[in-house]
N, CA, C and O atoms as CSV, one atom per row, in Angstrom:
chain,resi,resn,atom,element,x,y,z
A,1,MET,N,N,-17.880,9.491,55.893
A,1,MET,CA,C,-18.567,11.105,55.446
A,1,MET,C,C,-18.559,10.612,53.298
A,1,MET,O,O,-19.364,10.558,52.368
A,2,PHE,N,N,-16.693,10.317,53.623
A,2,PHE,CA,C,-16.863,10.076,52.177
A,2,PHE,C,C,-17.792,9.355,51.100
A,2,PHE,O,O,-18.414,9.688,50.092
A,3,SER,N,N,-17.516,7.956,51.987
A,3,SER,CA,C,-18.242,6.996,51.390
A,3,SER,C,C,-20.032,7.427,51.164
A,3,SER,O,O,-20.662,6.943,50.223
A,4,ARG,N,N,-20.505,8.128,51.901
A,4,ARG,CA,C,-21.829,8.826,51.820
A,4,ARG,C,C,-21.813,9.610,50.577
A,4,ARG,O,O,-22.113,9.223,49.448
A,5,LEU,N,N,-21.445,10.690,50.931
A,5,LEU,CA,C,-21.013,11.934,49.664
A,5,LEU,C,C,-21.035,11.098,48.454
A,5,LEU,O,O,-21.965,11.140,47.649
A,6,SER,N,N,-19.739,10.141,48.299
A,6,SER,CA,C,-19.718,9.054,47.117
A,6,SER,C,C,-20.888,8.679,45.931
A,6,SER,O,O,-21.043,8.852,44.722
A,7,LYS,N,N,-21.794,7.892,47.372
A,7,LYS,CA,C,-22.528,6.595,46.956
A,7,LYS,C,C,-23.946,7.756,46.836
A,7,LYS,O,O,-24.518,7.422,45.799
A,8,ARG,N,N,-24.578,8.741,47.359
A,8,ARG,CA,C,-25.374,9.927,46.778
A,8,ARG,C,C,-24.747,10.516,45.513
A,8,ARG,O,O,-25.628,10.738,44.683
A,9,ILE,N,N,-23.572,10.830,45.103
A,9,ILE,CA,C,-23.280,11.207,44.110
A,9,ILE,C,C,-23.438,10.567,42.663
A,9,ILE,O,O,-23.616,11.165,41.602
A,10,THR,N,N,-23.315,9.046,42.914
A,10,THR,CA,C,-23.439,8.597,41.849
A,10,THR,C,C,-24.710,7.549,42.085
A,10,THR,O,O,-24.984,6.716,41.221
A,11,THR,N,N,-25.193,7.616,42.879
A,11,THR,CA,C,-26.630,7.441,42.546
A,11,THR,C,C,-27.639,9.098,41.769
A,11,THR,O,O,-28.266,9.081,40.710
A,12,GLN,N,N,-27.577,9.575,42.135
A,12,GLN,CA,C,-27.815,11.052,41.459
A,12,GLN,C,C,-27.338,11.584,39.689
A,12,GLN,O,O,-27.816,12.411,38.912
A,13,ARG,N,N,-26.153,10.603,39.610
A,13,ARG,CA,C,-25.594,10.384,38.476
A,13,ARG,C,C,-26.674,9.436,37.465
A,13,ARG,O,O,-27.161,9.610,36.348
A,14,PHE,N,N,-26.736,8.592,38.274
A,14,PHE,CA,C,-27.110,7.260,37.608
A,14,PHE,C,C,-28.862,7.797,37.135
A,14,PHE,O,O,-29.239,8.200,36.034
A,15,GLN,N,N,-29.507,7.654,38.150
A,15,GLN,CA,C,-30.553,8.920,38.284
A,15,GLN,C,C,-30.966,9.655,36.974
A,15,GLN,O,O,-31.869,9.384,36.183
A,16,HIS,N,N,-30.275,10.414,36.969
A,16,HIS,CA,C,-30.174,11.375,35.867
A,16,HIS,C,C,-29.852,10.656,34.409
A,16,HIS,O,O,-30.619,10.928,33.485
A,17,THR,N,N,-29.071,10.014,34.235
A,17,THR,CA,C,-28.665,9.409,33.204
A,17,THR,C,C,-29.866,8.897,32.576
A,17,THR,O,O,-30.122,9.262,31.428
A,18,ALA,N,N,-30.731,7.996,33.261
A,18,ALA,CA,C,-31.767,6.988,33.702
A,18,ALA,C,C,-32.872,7.687,32.544
A,18,ALA,O,O,-33.371,7.319,31.480
A,19,THR,N,N,-32.925,8.667,33.241
A,19,THR,CA,C,-34.312,9.761,33.170
A,19,THR,C,C,-34.120,10.320,31.607
A,19,THR,O,O,-35.032,10.422,30.786
A,20,LYS,N,N,-32.663,10.671,31.383
A,20,LYS,CA,C,-32.641,11.313,30.409
A,20,LYS,C,C,-32.696,10.420,29.027
A,20,LYS,O,O,-33.042,11.000,27.997
A,21,GLN,N,N,-32.378,9.085,28.985
A,21,GLN,CA,C,-32.642,8.751,28.168
A,21,GLN,C,C,-33.592,8.258,27.546
A,21,GLN,O,O,-33.900,8.072,26.368
A,22,ALA,N,N,-34.344,7.927,29.339
A,22,ALA,CA,C,-35.864,7.644,28.610
A,22,ALA,C,C,-36.743,8.861,28.009
A,22,ALA,O,O,-37.403,8.600,27.003
A,23,SER,N,N,-36.809,10.218,28.560
A,23,SER,CA,C,-37.122,10.633,27.953
A,23,SER,C,C,-36.984,11.683,27.007
A,23,SER,O,O,-37.693,12.688,26.980
A,24,SER,N,N,-35.825,11.359,26.045
A,24,SER,CA,C,-34.881,11.180,24.505
A,24,SER,C,C,-35.470,11.564,23.832
A,24,SER,O,O,-36.657,11.653,24.146
A,25,VAL,N,N,-35.097,11.988,22.628
A,25,VAL,CA,C,-35.900,11.806,21.354
A,25,VAL,C,C,-35.318,10.688,20.699
A,25,VAL,O,O,-34.193,10.272,20.975
A,26,PRO,N,N,-36.319,10.022,19.538
A,26,PRO,CA,C,-35.642,8.646,19.375
A,26,PRO,C,C,-34.027,9.280,18.215
A,26,PRO,O,O,-33.634,10.396,17.876
A,27,PHE,N,N,-33.418,7.522,17.894
A,27,PHE,CA,C,-32.304,8.076,17.336
A,27,PHE,C,C,-32.591,8.904,15.868
A,27,PHE,O,O,-33.755,8.763,15.494
A,28,ASN,N,N,-32.068,9.421,15.314
A,28,ASN,CA,C,-32.149,10.022,14.166
A,28,ASN,C,C,-30.574,9.158,13.191
A,28,ASN,O,O,-29.387,9.222,13.514
A,29,ASN,N,N,-31.043,8.614,12.294
A,29,ASN,CA,C,-29.607,7.885,11.407
A,29,ASN,C,C,-29.757,8.697,10.464
A,29,ASN,O,O,-30.469,8.552,9.471
A,30,LYS,N,N,-28.777,9.998,10.874
A,30,LYS,CA,C,-28.227,10.842,10.301
A,30,LYS,C,C,-27.430,10.979,8.904
A,30,LYS,O,O,-27.452,11.784,7.973
A,31,PHE,N,N,-26.589,9.595,9.261
A,31,PHE,CA,C,-25.131,9.148,8.328
A,31,PHE,C,C,-25.869,7.740,8.118
A,31,PHE,O,O,-25.061,6.825,8.275
A,32,ASN,N,N,-26.712,7.446,7.918
A,32,ASN,CA,C,-27.196,6.355,7.622
A,32,ASN,C,C,-26.730,5.246,7.667
A,32,ASN,O,O,-26.597,4.493,6.701
A,33,PHE,N,N,-26.346,4.961,9.123
A,33,PHE,CA,C,-25.678,3.946,9.442
A,33,PHE,C,C,-26.497,2.431,9.909
A,33,PHE,O,O,-27.603,2.343,10.442
A,34,ASN,N,N,-25.564,1.311,9.522
A,34,ASN,CA,C,-25.985,0.147,9.247
A,34,ASN,C,C,-26.909,-0.577,10.102
A,34,ASN,O,O,-26.432,-1.672,10.403
A,35,LEU,N,N,-28.279,-0.326,10.702
A,35,LEU,CA,C,-28.440,-0.624,12.228
A,35,LEU,C,C,-29.059,-2.270,11.917
A,35,LEU,O,O,-29.584,-2.881,12.847
A,36,ASN,N,N,-28.979,-2.696,10.987
A,36,ASN,CA,C,-28.947,-4.868,11.102
A,36,ASN,C,C,-27.890,-4.791,10.543
A,36,ASN,O,O,-27.804,-4.824,9.316
A,37,PRO,N,N,-26.784,-4.664,11.403
A,37,PRO,CA,C,-25.699,-5.385,10.925
A,37,PRO,C,C,-25.869,-7.245,10.553
A,37,PRO,O,O,-26.791,-7.990,10.882
A,38,PRO,N,N,-24.649,-7.555,9.792
A,38,PRO,CA,C,-25.084,-9.423,10.267
A,38,PRO,C,C,-24.025,-9.628,11.219
A,38,PRO,O,O,-22.987,-9.021,11.486
A,39,PRO,N,N,-24.690,-10.835,11.721
A,39,PRO,CA,C,-23.445,-11.419,13.302
A,39,PRO,C,C,-21.985,-11.595,12.466
A,39,PRO,O,O,-21.288,-11.762,11.465
A,40,VAL,N,N,-22.222,-11.402,13.803
A,40,VAL,CA,C,-19.659,-11.006,13.774
A,40,VAL,C,C,-19.652,-12.426,12.707
A,40,VAL,O,O,-19.194,-12.319,11.569
A,41,HIS,N,N,-20.252,-13.838,13.258
A,41,HIS,CA,C,-19.398,-15.183,12.403
A,41,HIS,C,C,-19.634,-14.785,10.556
A,41,HIS,O,O,-19.287,-15.468,9.593
A,42,GLU,N,N,-20.110,-13.880,10.570
A,42,GLU,CA,C,-20.380,-14.209,8.868
A,42,GLU,C,C,-19.282,-13.575,8.657
A,42,GLU,O,O,-18.542,-14.237,7.930
A,43,TYR,N,N,-18.688,-12.230,9.081
A,43,TYR,CA,C,-17.467,-11.769,8.672
A,43,TYR,C,C,-16.290,-12.335,8.559
A,43,TYR,O,O,-15.424,-11.879,7.813
A,44,TRP,N,N,-16.104,-13.562,9.406
A,44,TRP,CA,C,-15.151,-14.453,9.148
A,44,TRP,C,C,-15.405,-15.685,8.393
A,44,TRP,O,O,-15.636,-16.829,8.785
A,45,ASN,N,N,-15.298,-15.139,7.118
A,45,ASN,CA,C,-15.677,-16.501,6.095
A,45,ASN,C,C,-14.482,-16.784,5.510
A,45,ASN,O,O,-13.377,-16.346,5.827
A,46,ALA,N,N,-14.927,-17.975,4.139
A,46,ALA,CA,C,-13.793,-18.572,3.372
A,46,ALA,C,C,-12.976,-17.715,2.654
A,46,ALA,O,O,-12.040,-18.278,2.086
A,47,TYR,N,N,-13.055,-16.580,2.524
A,47,TYR,CA,C,-12.329,-15.850,1.527
A,47,TYR,C,C,-11.664,-14.798,2.466
A,47,TYR,O,O,-10.739,-14.086,2.074
A,48,ASN,N,N,-12.285,-14.721,3.984
A,48,ASN,CA,C,-11.105,-13.962,5.032
A,48,ASN,C,C,-10.156,-14.901,4.846
A,48,ASN,O,O,-9.069,-14.759,4.286
A,49,SER,N,N,-10.655,-15.953,5.385
A,49,SER,CA,C,-9.422,-17.481,5.846
A,49,SER,C,C,-8.809,-17.546,4.765
A,49,SER,O,O,-7.693,-17.114,5.052
A,50,SER,N,N,-8.814,-17.895,3.345
A,50,SER,CA,C,-7.990,-18.070,2.138
A,50,SER,C,C,-6.765,-16.745,2.308
A,50,SER,O,O,-5.565,-16.843,2.054
A,51,VAL,N,N,-7.394,-15.706,2.738
A,51,VAL,CA,C,-6.702,-14.455,2.244
A,51,VAL,C,C,-5.783,-14.669,3.253
A,51,VAL,O,O,-4.639,-14.643,2.800
A,52,LEU,N,N,-5.857,-14.963,5.003
A,52,LEU,CA,C,-4.678,-14.974,6.056
A,52,LEU,C,C,-4.236,-16.190,5.346
A,52,LEU,O,O,-3.263,-15.926,4.639
A,53,PHE,N,N,-4.589,-17.396,5.279
A,53,PHE,CA,C,-3.541,-18.160,5.191
A,53,PHE,C,C,-2.832,-18.466,4.057
A,53,PHE,O,O,-2.108,-19.446,3.887
A,54,ALA,N,N,-3.159,-17.277,3.027
A,54,ALA,CA,C,-2.364,-17.201,1.369
A,54,ALA,C,C,-0.929,-15.962,2.139
A,54,ALA,O,O,0.115,-15.653,1.566
A,55,PHE,N,N,-1.289,-15.604,3.228
A,55,PHE,CA,C,-0.015,-14.221,3.451
A,55,PHE,C,C,1.281,-15.200,4.743
A,55,PHE,O,O,2.460,-14.982,5.018
A,56,VAL,N,N,0.307,-16.241,5.212
A,56,VAL,CA,C,1.014,-16.991,6.115
A,56,VAL,C,C,2.671,-17.494,5.594
A,56,VAL,O,O,3.535,-17.623,6.461
A,57,PRO,N,N,2.938,-17.704,4.399
A,57,PRO,CA,C,4.489,-18.043,3.890
A,57,PRO,C,C,5.148,-16.582,3.677
A,57,PRO,O,O,6.301,-16.194,3.868
A,58,VAL,N,N,4.148,-16.003,3.272
A,58,VAL,CA,C,4.883,-14.194,3.025
A,58,VAL,C,C,5.170,-13.496,4.719
A,58,VAL,O,O,6.318,-13.096,4.907
A,59,PHE,N,N,4.486,-13.400,5.529
A,59,PHE,CA,C,4.929,-13.712,6.809
A,59,PHE,C,C,6.476,-14.334,7.439
A,59,PHE,O,O,7.433,-13.750,7.948
A,60,LEU,N,N,6.216,-15.761,7.146
A,60,LEU,CA,C,7.245,-16.517,7.185
A,60,LEU,C,C,8.530,-15.993,6.737
A,60,LEU,O,O,9.491,-15.816,7.487
A,61,GLY,N,N,8.508,-15.713,5.285
A,61,GLY,CA,C,9.657,-15.376,4.850
A,61,GLY,C,C,9.980,-13.724,5.130
A,61,GLY,O,O,11.147,-13.401,5.353
A,62,ILE,N,N,9.030,-12.809,5.112
A,62,ILE,CA,C,9.906,-11.844,6.420
A,62,ILE,C,C,10.623,-12.385,7.449
A,62,ILE,O,O,11.639,-11.937,7.979
A,63,ALA,N,N,9.932,-13.518,7.724
A,63,ALA,CA,C,10.533,-13.198,9.829
A,63,ALA,C,C,12.041,-14.151,9.167
A,63,ALA,O,O,13.018,-14.223,9.913
A,64,TYR,N,N,12.077,-14.567,8.305
A,64,TYR,CA,C,13.074,-15.624,8.175
A,64,TYR,C,C,15.074,-14.704,7.596
A,64,TYR,O,O,16.291,-14.778,7.768
A,65,ALA,N,N,13.616,-13.726,6.658
A,65,ALA,CA,C,14.987,-12.983,5.761
A,65,ALA,C,C,15.209,-11.879,6.940
A,65,ALA,O,O,16.379,-11.507,7.026
A,66,ALA,N,N,14.112,-11.166,8.052
A,66,ALA,CA,C,14.915,-10.462,9.085
A,66,ALA,C,C,15.810,-11.285,10.024
A,66,ALA,O,O,16.618,-10.700,10.745
A,67,LYS,N,N,15.715,-12.370,10.037
A,67,LYS,CA,C,16.519,-13.257,11.138
A,67,LYS,C,C,17.466,-14.019,10.647
A,67,LYS,O,O,18.147,-14.678,11.432
A,68,TYR,N,N,17.734,-14.093,9.075
A,68,TYR,CA,C,19.141,-13.810,8.890
A,68,TYR,C,C,19.849,-12.460,8.486
A,68,TYR,O,O,21.066,-12.584,8.348
A,69,ILE,N,N,19.434,-11.421,8.307
A,69,ILE,CA,C,19.930,-10.235,8.359
A,69,ILE,C,C,20.674,-10.072,9.984
A,69,ILE,O,O,21.864,-9.844,10.204
A,70,GLY,N,N,19.526,-10.276,11.049
A,70,GLY,CA,C,19.893,-9.867,12.269
A,70,GLY,C,C,21.293,-10.654,12.778
A,70,GLY,O,O,22.013,-10.224,13.679
A,71,VAL,N,N,21.459,-11.500,12.261
A,71,VAL,CA,C,22.097,-12.575,12.557
A,71,VAL,C,C,23.906,-12.296,12.042
A,71,VAL,O,O,24.911,-12.835,12.506
A,72,ASN,N,N,23.806,-11.411,11.097
A,72,ASN,CA,C,24.922,-10.755,10.918
A,72,ASN,C,C,25.233,-9.475,11.040
A,72,ASN,O,O,26.158,-8.884,10.483
A,73,LEU,N,N,24.089,-8.864,12.113
A,73,LEU,CA,C,24.309,-7.538,12.698
A,73,LEU,C,C,25.245,-7.745,14.082
A,73,LEU,O,O,25.104,-8.764,14.759
A,74,GLU,N,N,26.093,-6.827,14.403
A,74,GLU,CA,C,26.893,-7.211,15.953
A,74,GLU,C,C,25.702,-6.751,16.630
A,74,GLU,O,O,25.567,-7.782,17.288
A,75,GLY,N,N,24.798,-6.085,16.973
A,75,GLY,CA,C,23.984,-6.073,18.080
A,75,GLY,C,C,24.595,-4.534,18.989
A,75,GLY,O,O,25.131,-3.461,18.709
A,76,ASN,N,N,24.068,-5.327,20.281
A,76,ASN,CA,C,24.945,-4.400,21.231
A,76,ASN,C,C,26.198,-4.174,21.202
A,76,ASN,O,O,26.627,-3.032,21.362
A,77,ALA,N,N,26.990,-5.214,20.996
A,77,ALA,CA,C,28.466,-4.901,20.622
A,77,ALA,C,C,28.789,-4.027,20.246
A,77,ALA,O,O,29.618,-3.379,20.884
A,78,GLY,N,N,28.139,-3.418,18.621
A,78,GLY,CA,C,28.070,-2.579,17.815
A,78,GLY,C,C,28.004,-1.549,18.048
A,78,GLY,O,O,28.925,-0.775,17.783
A,79,LEU,N,N,26.587,-1.075,18.783
A,79,LEU,CA,C,26.269,-0.274,19.769
A,79,LEU,C,C,27.204,0.336,20.585
A,79,LEU,O,O,27.371,1.530,20.336
A,80,LEU,N,N,28.017,-0.237,21.696
A,80,LEU,CA,C,28.911,-0.257,22.790
A,80,LEU,C,C,29.840,0.627,21.972
A,80,LEU,O,O,30.078,1.788,22.303
A,81,GLU,N,N,30.293,0.119,21.032
A,81,GLU,CA,C,31.744,0.115,20.298
A,81,GLU,C,C,31.755,1.743,19.633
A,81,GLU,O,O,32.714,2.516,19.636
A,82,PHE,N,N,30.509,1.960,19.128
A,82,PHE,CA,C,30.352,3.334,18.226
A,82,PHE,C,C,30.243,3.934,19.705
A,82,PHE,O,O,31.336,4.459,19.920
A,83,ALA,N,N,29.481,4.081,20.733
A,83,ALA,CA,C,29.413,5.294,21.858
A,83,ALA,C,C,30.755,5.358,22.549
A,83,ALA,O,O,31.342,6.415,22.782
A,84,ASN,N,N,31.200,4.153,22.862
A,84,ASN,CA,C,32.951,4.796,23.295
A,84,ASN,C,C,33.782,5.417,21.825
A,84,ASN,O,O,34.436,6.457,21.907
A,85,ALA,N,N,33.701,4.883,20.904
A,85,ALA,CA,C,34.404,5.919,19.857
A,85,ALA,C,C,33.981,7.545,19.600
A,85,ALA,O,O,34.745,8.369,19.097
A,86,GLU,N,N,32.597,7.827,20.056
A,86,GLU,CA,C,32.443,9.372,20.102
A,86,GLU,C,C,33.183,9.792,20.774
A,86,GLU,O,O,33.587,9.421,21.876
A,87,ASN,N,N,33.556,11.052,19.826
A,87,ASN,CA,C,34.399,12.017,20.524
A,87,ASN,C,C,33.963,13.369,21.512
A,87,ASN,O,O,34.556,14.447,21.562
A,88,SER,N,N,32.766,12.964,22.258
A,88,SER,CA,C,31.973,14.064,22.744
A,88,SER,C,C,32.831,14.707,23.950
A,88,SER,O,O,33.579,14.063,24.685
A,89,PRO,N,N,32.614,15.944,24.010
A,89,PRO,CA,C,33.118,16.774,25.141
A,89,PRO,C,C,32.180,15.946,26.607
A,89,PRO,O,O,32.612,15.410,27.628
A,90,ILE,N,N,30.893,16.147,26.145
A,90,ILE,CA,C,30.338,15.592,27.359
A,90,ILE,C,C,30.699,14.108,27.767
A,90,ILE,O,O,29.936,13.559,28.562
A,91,LYS,N,N,31.799,13.407,27.291
A,91,LYS,CA,C,32.072,12.248,27.453
A,91,LYS,C,C,32.964,12.469,28.809
A,91,LYS,O,O,32.540,11.858,29.790
A,92,SER,N,N,34.004,13.166,28.973
A,92,SER,CA,C,34.933,14.119,30.001
A,92,SER,C,C,34.107,14.592,31.467
A,92,SER,O,O,34.591,14.459,32.592
A,93,ILE,N,N,33.222,14.970,31.267
A,93,ILE,CA,C,32.401,15.634,32.531
A,93,ILE,C,C,32.137,14.356,33.416
A,93,ILE,O,O,31.807,13.244,33.006
A,94,LYS,N,N,32.341,14.729,34.639
A,94,LYS,CA,C,31.982,13.493,35.527
A,94,LYS,C,C,30.851,14.116,36.260
A,94,LYS,O,O,30.648,15.327,36.355
A,95,PHE,N,N,30.018,13.001,36.854
A,95,PHE,CA,C,28.777,12.913,36.731
A,95,PHE,C,C,28.519,13.832,38.036
A,95,PHE,O,O,29.351,13.770,38.941
A,96,GLY,N,N,27.613,14.519,38.142
A,96,GLY,CA,C,27.225,15.425,38.944
A,96,GLY,C,C,28.064,16.699,38.835
A,96,GLY,O,O,27.682,17.591,39.592
A,97,GLU,N,N,29.238,17.024,37.982
A,97,GLU,CA,C,29.912,18.279,37.531
A,97,GLU,C,C,28.761,19.200,36.744
A,97,GLU,O,O,28.001,18.578,36.002
A,98,PRO,N,N,28.631,20.270,36.830
A,98,PRO,CA,C,28.109,21.553,36.261
A,98,PRO,C,C,28.817,21.306,34.850
A,98,PRO,O,O,30.016,21.036,34.780
A,99,GLN,N,N,27.861,21.434,33.564
A,99,GLN,CA,C,28.382,22.224,32.565
A,99,GLN,C,C,29.019,23.260,32.313
A,99,GLN,O,O,28.205,24.155,32.536
A,100,LEU,N,N,30.114,23.794,31.937
A,100,LEU,CA,C,30.202,25.035,30.916
A,100,LEU,C,C,29.595,25.534,30.094
A,100,LEU,O,O,29.608,25.043,28.965
A,101,ALA,N,N,28.817,26.741,30.392
A,101,ALA,CA,C,28.427,27.479,29.214
A,101,ALA,C,C,29.330,28.275,28.364
A,101,ALA,O,O,30.217,29.025,28.771
A,102,LYS,N,N,28.979,28.011,27.028
A,102,LYS,CA,C,29.910,29.014,26.027
A,102,LYS,C,C,28.902,30.342,25.939
A,102,LYS,O,O,27.699,30.551,26.094
A,103,VAL,N,N,30.126,31.142,25.590
A,103,VAL,CA,C,29.523,32.816,25.960
A,103,VAL,C,C,29.741,32.833,24.300
A,103,VAL,O,O,30.567,32.409,23.491
A,104,SER,N,N,28.472,33.596,24.295
A,104,SER,CA,C,28.898,33.862,22.572
A,104,SER,C,C,29.480,35.440,22.544
A,104,SER,O,O,29.115,36.280,23.367
A,105,GLU,N,N,30.373,35.688,21.546
A,105,GLU,CA,C,30.685,36.936,21.398
A,105,GLU,C,C,30.247,37.913,20.155
A,105,GLU,O,O,30.955,38.291,19.222
A,106,ASP,N,N,28.734,38.240,20.444
A,106,ASP,CA,C,28.133,38.928,19.753
A,106,ASP,C,C,28.531,40.544,20.372
A,106,ASP,O,O,28.044,41.545,19.845
């Protein structure tokens, strides 16, 4: 039953859109879109590729600098040390126990 109902709904939907597009008004180029854009391969020209290849050494230099900086950092060990050094009262609560609410004295 469901497949029959879904098939009927989809065929009605596609028939509705097909008849709507056929009877619609022609496209109004209100925003002056370029209706004849150049082919895609014309965008990838010598200028674009030269800019890309000119920045490859820059990208490699940034990657090398990040690697050099990252080698001297502690990584996860430093984060664990910081977390263990924290003096938070939440650390003393056992898992599953409720946290006591502070009552303000106003």
